[in-house]
N, C-alpha and C positions, 0 to 999 in steps of 0.2 A: 608788561607784567606788573603786578604789584607785589610791593617789597613789604613783608612781613616782619614782625619782631617778636623775639619770645626770651623770657626772663631765664637764666642760667645761674648756676652757682658762682660763677666767674664775670656776670654780670650780663647786660641785654647784647642779643645778638640779631642783627637784622640778615634777611636772606629773600630772594627773589621765589616768586610761585608762578605756577603754569597753572591752567586748566584742562583736565583729562578731555581729551576729545570724546571719549568713549564712554565714560560715566560723568562727566562735567565735574568731577571733583578738584579741587584745589588742591595741590602736592607741591614741595620744594621742589625749584628747577633740578636739583643737585639728584633728586629722586626719580625724576622722569625722563622717558625714552623718547626722544624725537623720531618720528618715522613719515616717510612718503612712500604711497603707494597710488597704482595705475596701471595702465597699459603702457608699457615701452615701445615708442616708435623708432627710436633711434639709438644705438649704444656704440659706445666707442672705447676701446680697450688702450689704454695708454699705460699698461702695468710695468714698461720700462721706467717711468716717470715716477709711478706710487700711485697713480690715478685712474679711475674709471670714471665714465662719463654716462648719465643716461639721459635723454630727453623722453618725456612722457606726454601721452595726449591728454589737451587742456581739460576736455570734456570728461576725462576719468582720474584725473590727478586729485589726490586728498593729501595733505599734509597735517601733522598735529604733534601733539605730545599724548603720551600714556604715562598713566600711574603705574607702579609696579606691578599692581596687582593685574589690570587690562594689559599690561604689556607681557606677562606671564602667558597669557592665553590670546595671539594675536588674531585667532579668527573671529574675535567679537570687535574689532574695527571697523567703523565706528557704529557701535550697535545701536545706539541712540538716534542716530541720523536716517535709518533704516525703518519704512511705514510698516504696519503690521499686514498689510498686502503682499510688501516684499518679502518678509519674514516666512509668509505663509507659501508664497512661490518657491522661494529657495527649500523650504522643506520637502515641499511636493516633488522639486524637482530631485533632491537628494534621495527620495523614496524611491522615486520612478527609476533612478540610476540603480540602486540596490536590487529592484527587483528585476529588470533586464539581466543584471549580472548574474544573479541568484540563478534565472532561467537557463541563460546560456550554460552555467555550469551544470546543472541538472541534466541538460542535453548532453553534454558532452561526457560526464559519468554515466549516463546510459549506454551510450555508444561504446564506450571502455570496458565496462563490465559485461561478462556474458550472462 
């Protein structure tokens, strides 16, 4: 983590920075949010001890930092790591899913209404 410094009215201040995994902007570590996403393969609830433990599939595990902007929209984690083909495939999948749901609802409404 690189350290940066800034001049303030009270003197020079040093702070740690991290790179946002989604947009790749450098932000102060105190403003960034740490995230871990992936498929959970094992879950242990130690809530009586105040602890919950997750084990992730290493092939789907992604760790990183998010700037405040990207943290407010977690769907974008990590956008810049997806290829154009992956983005297009996910858009087609969502569109197809909405089409199927619309068709099913339409058929249901046709049966319910006289």
